[in-house]
CHARMM internal coordinates of N, CA and C (Angstrom, degrees):
IC EDIT
DIST 1 N 1 CA 1.4940
DIST 1 CA 1 C 1.5042
ANGL 1 N 1 CA 1 C 111.64
DIST 1 C 2 N 1.2950
ANGL 1 CA 1 C 2 N 112.50
DIHE 1 N 1 CA 1 C 2 N 135.17
DIST 2 N 2 CA 1.4741
ANGL 1 C 2 N 2 CA 116.27
DIHE 1 CA 1 C 2 N 2 CA -179.51
DIST 2 CA 2 C 1.4776
ANGL 2 N 2 CA 2 C 112.16
DIHE 1 C 2 N 2 CA 2 C -87.06
DIST 2 C 3 N 1.2947
ANGL 2 CA 2 C 3 N 122.26
DIHE 2 N 2 CA 2 C 3 N 162.11
DIST 3 N 3 CA 1.4922
ANGL 2 C 3 N 3 CA 125.93
DIHE 2 CA 2 C 3 N 3 CA -172.33
DIST 3 CA 3 C 1.5794
ANGL 3 N 3 CA 3 C 110.37
DIHE 2 C 3 N 3 CA 3 C -54.98
DIST 3 C 4 N 1.3033
ANGL 3 CA 3 C 4 N 112.23
DIHE 3 N 3 CA 3 C 4 N -46.86
DIST 4 N 4 CA 1.5149
ANGL 3 C 4 N 4 CA 115.11
DIHE 3 CA 3 C 4 N 4 CA -179.29
DIST 4 CA 4 C 1.4755
ANGL 4 N 4 CA 4 C 114.62
DIHE 3 C 4 N 4 CA 4 C -59.79
DIST 4 C 5 N 1.4003
ANGL 4 CA 4 C 5 N 117.99
DIHE 4 N 4 CA 4 C 5 N -42.91
DIST 5 N 5 CA 1.4141
ANGL 4 C 5 N 5 CA 121.37
DIHE 4 CA 4 C 5 N 5 CA 176.03
DIST 5 CA 5 C 1.5522
ANGL 5 N 5 CA 5 C 111.47
DIHE 4 C 5 N 5 CA 5 C -60.68
DIST 5 C 6 N 1.3267
ANGL 5 CA 5 C 6 N 113.95
DIHE 5 N 5 CA 5 C 6 N -41.82
DIST 6 N 6 CA 1.4878
ANGL 5 C 6 N 6 CA 119.00
DIHE 5 CA 5 C 6 N 6 CA -175.06
DIST 6 CA 6 C 1.5778
ANGL 6 N 6 CA 6 C 104.69
DIHE 5 C 6 N 6 CA 6 C -66.65
DIST 6 C 7 N 1.3728
ANGL 6 CA 6 C 7 N 120.79
DIHE 6 N 6 CA 6 C 7 N -43.11
DIST 7 N 7 CA 1.4198
ANGL 6 C 7 N 7 CA 117.03
DIHE 6 CA 6 C 7 N 7 CA 174.38
DIST 7 CA 7 C 1.4987
ANGL 7 N 7 CA 7 C 117.75
DIHE 6 C 7 N 7 CA 7 C -60.10
DIST 7 C 8 N 1.3197
ANGL 7 CA 7 C 8 N 114.09
DIHE 7 N 7 CA 7 C 8 N -39.64
DIST 8 N 8 CA 1.4073
ANGL 7 C 8 N 8 CA 116.77
DIHE 7 CA 7 C 8 N 8 CA 175.46
DIST 8 CA 8 C 1.4818
ANGL 8 N 8 CA 8 C 117.09
DIHE 7 C 8 N 8 CA 8 C -61.00
DIST 8 C 9 N 1.3963
ANGL 8 CA 8 C 9 N 113.13
DIHE 8 N 8 CA 8 C 9 N -39.78
DIST 9 N 9 CA 1.4884
ANGL 8 C 9 N 9 CA 118.19
DIHE 8 CA 8 C 9 N 9 CA 177.05
DIST 9 CA 9 C 1.5236
ANGL 9 N 9 CA 9 C 110.57
DIHE 8 C 9 N 9 CA 9 C -65.88
DIST 9 C 10 N 1.3933
ANGL 9 CA 9 C 10 N 117.27
DIHE 9 N 9 CA 9 C 10 N -40.42
DIST 10 N 10 CA 1.4491
ANGL 9 C 10 N 10 CA 119.22
DIHE 9 CA 9 C 10 N 10 CA 177.69
DIST 10 CA 10 C 1.5586
ANGL 10 N 10 CA 10 C 112.22
DIHE 9 C 10 N 10 CA 10 C -62.16
DIST 10 C 11 N 1.3261
ANGL 10 CA 10 C 11 N 113.48
DIHE 10 N 10 CA 10 C 11 N -40.22
DIST 11 N 11 CA 1.4921
ANGL 10 C 11 N 11 CA 117.73
DIHE 10 CA 10 C 11 N 11 CA -178.76
DIST 11 CA 11 C 1.4880
ANGL 11 N 11 CA 11 C 109.33
DIHE 10 C 11 N 11 CA 11 C -67.95
DIST 11 C 12 N 1.2838
ANGL 11 CA 11 C 12 N 120.48
DIHE 11 N 11 CA 11 C 12 N -38.88
DIST 12 N 12 CA 1.4466
ANGL 11 C 12 N 12 CA 123.32
DIHE 11 CA 11 C 12 N 12 CA -176.69
DIST 12 CA 12 C 1.5023
ANGL 12 N 12 CA 12 C 107.30
DIHE 11 C 12 N 12 CA 12 C -68.06
DIST 12 C 13 N 1.3232
ANGL 12 CA 12 C 13 N 119.01
DIHE 12 N 12 CA 12 C 13 N -43.71
DIST 13 N 13 CA 1.4409
ANGL 12 C 13 N 13 CA 122.09
DIHE 12 CA 12 C 13 N 13 CA 177.39
DIST 13 CA 13 C 1.5981
ANGL 13 N 13 CA 13 C 111.10
DIHE 12 C 13 N 13 CA 13 C -59.47
DIST 13 C 14 N 1.2463
ANGL 13 CA 13 C 14 N 115.15
DIHE 13 N 13 CA 13 C 14 N -44.46
DIST 14 N 14 CA 1.4749
ANGL 13 C 14 N 14 CA 122.97
DIHE 13 CA 13 C 14 N 14 CA 179.09
DIST 14 CA 14 C 1.5557
ANGL 14 N 14 CA 14 C 110.87
DIHE 13 C 14 N 14 CA 14 C -56.28
DIST 14 C 15 N 1.4332
ANGL 14 CA 14 C 15 N 110.18
DIHE 14 N 14 CA 14 C 15 N -50.86
DIST 15 N 15 CA 1.5386
ANGL 14 C 15 N 15 CA 117.24
DIHE 14 CA 14 C 15 N 15 CA -178.45
DIST 15 CA 15 C 1.6026
ANGL 15 N 15 CA 15 C 109.51
DIHE 14 C 15 N 15 CA 15 C -64.36
DIST 15 C 16 N 1.2351
ANGL 15 CA 15 C 16 N 114.98
DIHE 15 N 15 CA 15 C 16 N -35.19
DIST 16 N 16 CA 1.5035
ANGL 15 C 16 N 16 CA 119.62
DIHE 15 CA 15 C 16 N 16 CA -179.15
DIST 16 CA 16 C 1.5740
ANGL 16 N 16 CA 16 C 106.40
DIHE 15 C 16 N 16 CA 16 C -64.77
DIST 16 C 17 N 1.3769
ANGL 16 CA 16 C 17 N 119.96
DIHE 16 N 16 CA 16 C 17 N -43.94
DIST 17 N 17 CA 1.4361
ANGL 16 C 17 N 17 CA 122.39
DIHE 16 CA 16 C 17 N 17 CA 178.37
DIST 17 CA 17 C 1.5110
ANGL 17 N 17 CA 17 C 109.16
DIHE 16 C 17 N 17 CA 17 C -62.53
DIST 17 C 18 N 1.3672
ANGL 17 CA 17 C 18 N 118.59
DIHE 17 N 17 CA 17 C 18 N -42.77
DIST 18 N 18 CA 1.4324
ANGL 17 C 18 N 18 CA 121.96
DIHE 17 CA 17 C 18 N 18 CA -175.56
DIST 18 CA 18 C 1.5583
ANGL 18 N 18 CA 18 C 107.53
DIHE 17 C 18 N 18 CA 18 C -66.43
DIST 18 C 19 N 1.3249
ANGL 18 CA 18 C 19 N 117.11
DIHE 18 N 18 CA 18 C 19 N -45.61
DIST 19 N 19 CA 1.5203
ANGL 18 C 19 N 19 CA 117.91
DIHE 18 CA 18 C 19 N 19 CA 177.31
DIST 19 CA 19 C 1.4696
ANGL 19 N 19 CA 19 C 112.95
DIHE 18 C 19 N 19 CA 19 C -61.34
DIST 19 C 20 N 1.3343
ANGL 19 CA 19 C 20 N 117.43
DIHE 19 N 19 CA 19 C 20 N -38.50
DIST 20 N 20 CA 1.4992
ANGL 19 C 20 N 20 CA 119.40
DIHE 19 CA 19 C 20 N 20 CA 177.93
DIST 20 CA 20 C 1.4752
ANGL 20 N 20 CA 20 C 111.46
DIHE 19 C 20 N 20 CA 20 C -63.56
DIST 20 C 21 N 1.3629
ANGL 20 CA 20 C 21 N 118.90
DIHE 20 N 20 CA 20 C 21 N -40.37
DIST 21 N 21 CA 1.4730
ANGL 20 C 21 N 21 CA 122.05
DIHE 20 CA 20 C 21 N 21 CA 177.74
DIST 21 CA 21 C 1.5244
ANGL 21 N 21 CA 21 C 111.01
DIHE 20 C 21 N 21 CA 21 C -63.76
DIST 21 C 22 N 1.2898
ANGL 21 CA 21 C 22 N 119.09
DIHE 21 N 21 CA 21 C 22 N -37.39
DIST 22 N 22 CA 1.4848
ANGL 21 C 22 N 22 CA 123.23
DIHE 21 CA 21 C 22 N 22 CA -179.74
DIST 22 CA 22 C 1.5089
ANGL 22 N 22 CA 22 C 110.09
DIHE 21 C 22 N 22 CA 22 C -69.85
DIST 22 C 23 N 1.4360
ANGL 22 CA 22 C 23 N 118.84
DIHE 22 N 22 CA 22 C 23 N -35.02
DIST 23 N 23 CA 1.3947
ANGL 22 C 23 N 23 CA 122.46
DIHE 22 CA 22 C 23 N 23 CA 176.85
DIST 23 CA 23 C 1.4217
ANGL 23 N 23 CA 23 C 111.50
DIHE 22 C 23 N 23 CA 23 C -70.04
DIST 23 C 24 N 1.3775
ANGL 23 CA 23 C 24 N 121.07
DIHE 23 N 23 CA 23 C 24 N -41.14
DIST 24 N 24 CA 1.4513
ANGL 23 C 24 N 24 CA 124.56
DIHE 23 CA 23 C 24 N 24 CA 177.08
DIST 24 CA 24 C 1.4367
ANGL 24 N 24 CA 24 C 113.66
DIHE 23 C 24 N 24 CA 24 C -64.27
DIST 24 C 25 N 1.3838
ANGL 24 CA 24 C 25 N 118.92
DIHE 24 N 24 CA 24 C 25 N -37.62
DIST 25 N 25 CA 1.4566
ANGL 24 C 25 N 25 CA 124.21
DIHE 24 CA 24 C 25 N 25 CA 175.52
DIST 25 CA 25 C 1.5366
ANGL 25 N 25 CA 25 C 110.09
DIHE 24 C 25 N 25 CA 25 C -60.35
DIST 25 C 26 N 1.3830
ANGL 25 CA 25 C 26 N 115.95
DIHE 25 N 25 CA 25 C 26 N -53.03
DIST 26 N 26 CA 1.4064
ANGL 25 C 26 N 26 CA 119.48
DIHE 25 CA 25 C 26 N 26 CA -178.05
DIST 26 CA 26 C 1.5144
ANGL 26 N 26 CA 26 C 112.43
DIHE 25 C 26 N 26 CA 26 C -63.09
DIST 26 C 27 N 1.2680
ANGL 26 CA 26 C 27 N 121.89
DIHE 26 N 26 CA 26 C 27 N -35.39
DIST 27 N 27 CA 1.4862
ANGL 26 C 27 N 27 CA 125.94
DIHE 26 CA 26 C 27 N 27 CA 176.15
DIST 27 CA 27 C 1.5218
ANGL 27 N 27 CA 27 C 107.24
DIHE 26 C 27 N 27 CA 27 C -62.92
DIST 27 C 28 N 1.3810
ANGL 27 CA 27 C 28 N 116.76
DIHE 27 N 27 CA 27 C 28 N -44.57
DIST 28 N 28 CA 1.3975
ANGL 27 C 28 N 28 CA 118.87
DIHE 27 CA 27 C 28 N 28 CA 179.27
DIST 28 CA 28 C 1.5634
ANGL 28 N 28 CA 28 C 114.57
DIHE 27 C 28 N 28 CA 28 C -61.23
DIST 28 C 29 N 1.3572
ANGL 28 CA 28 C 29 N 113.70
DIHE 28 N 28 CA 28 C 29 N -41.86
DIST 29 N 29 CA 1.3766
ANGL 28 C 29 N 29 CA 125.04
DIHE 28 CA 28 C 29 N 29 CA 178.65
DIST 29 CA 29 C 1.5369
ANGL 29 N 29 CA 29 C 111.51
DIHE 28 C 29 N 29 CA 29 C -60.42
DIST 29 C 30 N 1.2832
ANGL 29 CA 29 C 30 N 118.57
DIHE 29 N 29 CA 29 C 30 N -41.76
DIST 30 N 30 CA 1.5145
ANGL 29 C 30 N 30 CA 126.11
DIHE 29 CA 29 C 30 N 30 CA 172.30
DIST 30 CA 30 C 1.4218
ANGL 30 N 30 CA 30 C 109.18
DIHE 29 C 30 N 30 CA 30 C -63.21
DIST 30 C 31 N 1.3411
ANGL 30 CA 30 C 31 N 122.05
DIHE 30 N 30 CA 30 C 31 N -45.28
DIST 31 N 31 CA 1.5163
ANGL 30 C 31 N 31 CA 123.25
DIHE 30 CA 30 C 31 N 31 CA -179.49
DIST 31 CA 31 C 1.4854
ANGL 31 N 31 CA 31 C 108.13
DIHE 30 C 31 N 31 CA 31 C -59.04
DIST 31 C 32 N 1.2788
ANGL 31 CA 31 C 32 N 119.93
DIHE 31 N 31 CA 31 C 32 N -48.10
DIST 32 N 32 CA 1.4531
ANGL 31 C 32 N 32 CA 127.14
DIHE 31 CA 31 C 32 N 32 CA -175.47
DIST 32 CA 32 C 1.5236
ANGL 32 N 32 CA 32 C 106.71
DIHE 31 C 32 N 32 CA 32 C -64.66
DIST 32 C 33 N 1.3127
ANGL 32 CA 32 C 33 N 118.31
DIHE 32 N 32 CA 32 C 33 N -39.31
DIST 33 N 33 CA 1.5093
ANGL 32 C 33 N 33 CA 117.83
DIHE 32 CA 32 C 33 N 33 CA 175.46
DIST 33 CA 33 C 1.4706
ANGL 33 N 33 CA 33 C 111.45
DIHE 32 C 33 N 33 CA 33 C -63.07
DIST 33 C 34 N 1.3259
ANGL 33 CA 33 C 34 N 116.53
DIHE 33 N 33 CA 33 C 34 N -44.28
DIST 34 N 34 CA 1.4984
ANGL 33 C 34 N 34 CA 120.22
DIHE 33 CA 33 C 34 N 34 CA -177.98
DIST 34 CA 34 C 1.4019
ANGL 34 N 34 CA 34 C 109.84
DIHE 33 C 34 N 34 CA 34 C -59.08
DIST 34 C 35 N 1.3508
ANGL 34 CA 34 C 35 N 114.69
DIHE 34 N 34 CA 34 C 35 N -43.70
DIST 35 N 35 CA 1.4937
ANGL 34 C 35 N 35 CA 121.24
DIHE 34 CA 34 C 35 N 35 CA -176.25
DIST 35 CA 35 C 1.5942
ANGL 35 N 35 CA 35 C 110.07
DIHE 34 C 35 N 35 CA 35 C -64.56
DIST 35 C 36 N 1.3134
ANGL 35 CA 35 C 36 N 116.96
DIHE 35 N 35 CA 35 C 36 N -37.94
DIST 36 N 36 CA 1.4001
ANGL 35 C 36 N 36 CA 123.54
DIHE 35 CA 35 C 36 N 36 CA 179.72
DIST 36 CA 36 C 1.6042
ANGL 36 N 36 CA 36 C 113.53
DIHE 35 C 36 N 36 CA 36 C -72.88
DIST 36 C 37 N 1.3631
ANGL 36 CA 36 C 37 N 111.19
DIHE 36 N 36 CA 36 C 37 N -40.80
DIST 37 N 37 CA 1.4144
ANGL 36 C 37 N 37 CA 117.76
DIHE 36 CA 36 C 37 N 37 CA -177.53
DIST 37 CA 37 C 1.5341
ANGL 37 N 37 CA 37 C 115.63
DIHE 36 C 37 N 37 CA 37 C -85.71
DIST 37 C 38 N 1.3717
ANGL 37 CA 37 C 38 N 113.59
DIHE 37 N 37 CA 37 C 38 N -21.56
DIST 38 N 38 CA 1.3968
ANGL 37 C 38 N 38 CA 120.58
DIHE 37 CA 37 C 38 N 38 CA -174.30
DIST 38 CA 38 C 1.5414
ANGL 38 N 38 CA 38 C 117.47
DIHE 37 C 38 N 38 CA 38 C 76.75
DIST 38 C 39 N 1.3610
ANGL 38 CA 38 C 39 N 110.93
DIHE 38 N 38 CA 38 C 39 N 9.94
DIST 39 N 39 CA 1.5052
ANGL 38 C 39 N 39 CA 115.50
DIHE 38 CA 38 C 39 N 39 CA 174.80
DIST 39 CA 39 C 1.5563
ANGL 39 N 39 CA 39 C 102.14
DIHE 38 C 39 N 39 CA 39 C -162.26
DIST 39 C 40 N 1.3798
ANGL 39 CA 39 C 40 N 111.60
DIHE 39 N 39 CA 39 C 40 N 175.37
DIST 40 N 40 CA 1.5047
ANGL 39 C 40 N 40 CA 123.04
DIHE 39 CA 39 C 40 N 40 CA 179.38
DIST 40 CA 40 C 1.5626
ANGL 40 N 40 CA 40 C 106.90
DIHE 39 C 40 N 40 CA 40 C -69.85
DIST 40 C 41 N 1.3514
ANGL 40 CA 40 C 41 N 119.96
DIHE 40 N 40 CA 40 C 41 N 136.60
DIST 41 N 41 CA 1.4068
ANGL 40 C 41 N 41 CA 117.22
DIHE 40 CA 40 C 41 N 41 CA 175.34
DIST 41 CA 41 C 1.5434
ANGL 41 N 41 CA 41 C 112.65
DIHE 40 C 41 N 41 CA 41 C -70.94
DIST 41 C 42 N 1.2926
ANGL 41 CA 41 C 42 N 115.70
DIHE 41 N 41 CA 41 C 42 N 139.93
DIST 42 N 42 CA 1.3715
ANGL 41 C 42 N 42 CA 121.43
DIHE 41 CA 41 C 42 N 42 CA 179.98
DIST 42 CA 42 C 1.5863
ANGL 42 N 42 CA 42 C 112.06
DIHE 41 C 42 N 42 CA 42 C -112.46
DIST 42 C 43 N 1.3814
ANGL 42 CA 42 C 43 N 119.64
DIHE 42 N 42 CA 42 C 43 N 132.98
DIST 43 N 43 CA 1.3538
ANGL 42 C 43 N 43 CA 115.82
DIHE 42 CA 42 C 43 N 43 CA -170.93
DIST 43 CA 43 C 1.6493
ANGL 43 N 43 CA 43 C 104.94
DIHE 42 C 43 N 43 CA 43 C -113.30
DIST 43 C 44 N 1.2952
ANGL 43 CA 43 C 44 N 109.65
DIHE 43 N 43 CA 43 C 44 N 151.65
DIST 44 N 44 CA 1.5332
ANGL 43 C 44 N 44 CA 115.25
DIHE 43 CA 43 C 44 N 44 CA 174.37
DIST 44 CA 44 C 1.5165
ANGL 44 N 44 CA 44 C 108.95
DIHE 43 C 44 N 44 CA 44 C -77.57
DIST 44 C 45 N 1.3546
ANGL 44 CA 44 C 45 N 115.13
DIHE 44 N 44 CA 44 C 45 N 165.63
DIST 45 N 45 CA 1.5153
ANGL 44 C 45 N 45 CA 119.99
DIHE 44 CA 44 C 45 N 45 CA -179.82
DIST 45 CA 45 C 1.5214
ANGL 45 N 45 CA 45 C 108.43
DIHE 44 C 45 N 45 CA 45 C -56.34
DIST 45 C 46 N 1.3423
ANGL 45 CA 45 C 46 N 117.31
DIHE 45 N 45 CA 45 C 46 N -41.71
DIST 46 N 46 CA 1.5128
ANGL 45 C 46 N 46 CA 120.60
DIHE 45 CA 45 C 46 N 46 CA -179.81
DIST 46 CA 46 C 1.4847
ANGL 46 N 46 CA 46 C 111.38
DIHE 45 C 46 N 46 CA 46 C -64.41
DIST 46 C 47 N 1.2738
ANGL 46 CA 46 C 47 N 118.73
DIHE 46 N 46 CA 46 C 47 N -46.20
DIST 47 N 47 CA 1.3925
ANGL 46 C 47 N 47 CA 120.77
DIHE 46 CA 46 C 47 N 47 CA 175.85
DIST 47 CA 47 C 1.5348
ANGL 47 N 47 CA 47 C 116.81
DIHE 46 C 47 N 47 CA 47 C -57.03
DIST 47 C 48 N 1.3713
ANGL 47 CA 47 C 48 N 111.92
DIHE 47 N 47 CA 47 C 48 N -43.07
DIST 48 N 48 CA 1.3893
ANGL 47 C 48 N 48 CA 120.82
DIHE 47 CA 47 C 48 N 48 CA 174.53
DIST 48 CA 48 C 1.5788
ANGL 48 N 48 CA 48 C 115.16
DIHE 47 C 48 N 48 CA 48 C -62.13
DIST 48 C 49 N 1.2668
ANGL 48 CA 48 C 49 N 114.36
DIHE 48 N 48 CA 48 C 49 N -36.45
DIST 49 N 49 CA 1.5074
ANGL 48 C 49 N 49 CA 116.28
DIHE 48 CA 48 C 49 N 49 CA 177.73
DIST 49 CA 49 C 1.4712
ANGL 49 N 49 CA 49 C 111.02
DIHE 48 C 49 N 49 CA 49 C -72.98
DIST 49 C 50 N 1.3303
ANGL 49 CA 49 C 50 N 124.04
DIHE 49 N 49 CA 49 C 50 N -26.58
DIST 50 N 50 CA 1.3867
ANGL 49 C 50 N 50 CA 124.79
DIHE 49 CA 49 C 50 N 50 CA 178.37
DIST 50 CA 50 C 1.4804
ANGL 50 N 50 CA 50 C 109.92
DIHE 49 C 50 N 50 CA 50 C -78.99
DIST 50 C 51 N 1.2253
ANGL 50 CA 50 C 51 N 119.50
DIHE 50 N 50 CA 50 C 51 N -19.12
DIST 51 N 51 CA 1.4669
ANGL 50 C 51 N 51 CA 123.43
DIHE 50 CA 50 C 51 N 51 CA 178.23
DIST 51 CA 51 C 1.5224
ANGL 51 N 51 CA 51 C 111.95
DIHE 50 C 51 N 51 CA 51 C -77.11
DIST 51 C 52 N 1.3316
ANGL 51 CA 51 C 52 N 114.50
DIHE 51 N 51 CA 51 C 52 N -29.42
DIST 52 N 52 CA 1.4619
ANGL 51 C 52 N 52 CA 118.92
DIHE 51 CA 51 C 52 N 52 CA -178.21
DIST 52 CA 52 C 1.5026
ANGL 52 N 52 CA 52 C 110.16
DIHE 51 C 52 N 52 CA 52 C -115.56
END
COOR INIT
IC SEED 1 N 1 CA 1 C
IC BUILD
């Protein structure tokens, strides 16, 4: 494996861990909202468009 490939693999692994941390944070946020609201949050079409 050449040095550039090694750096790219390291970077990809780091990005994967960062993305997983964000996903876990958002899942926990939804869980807390569900707990507070007593149900799953529902978004309007406009709110959903702003999310994506």
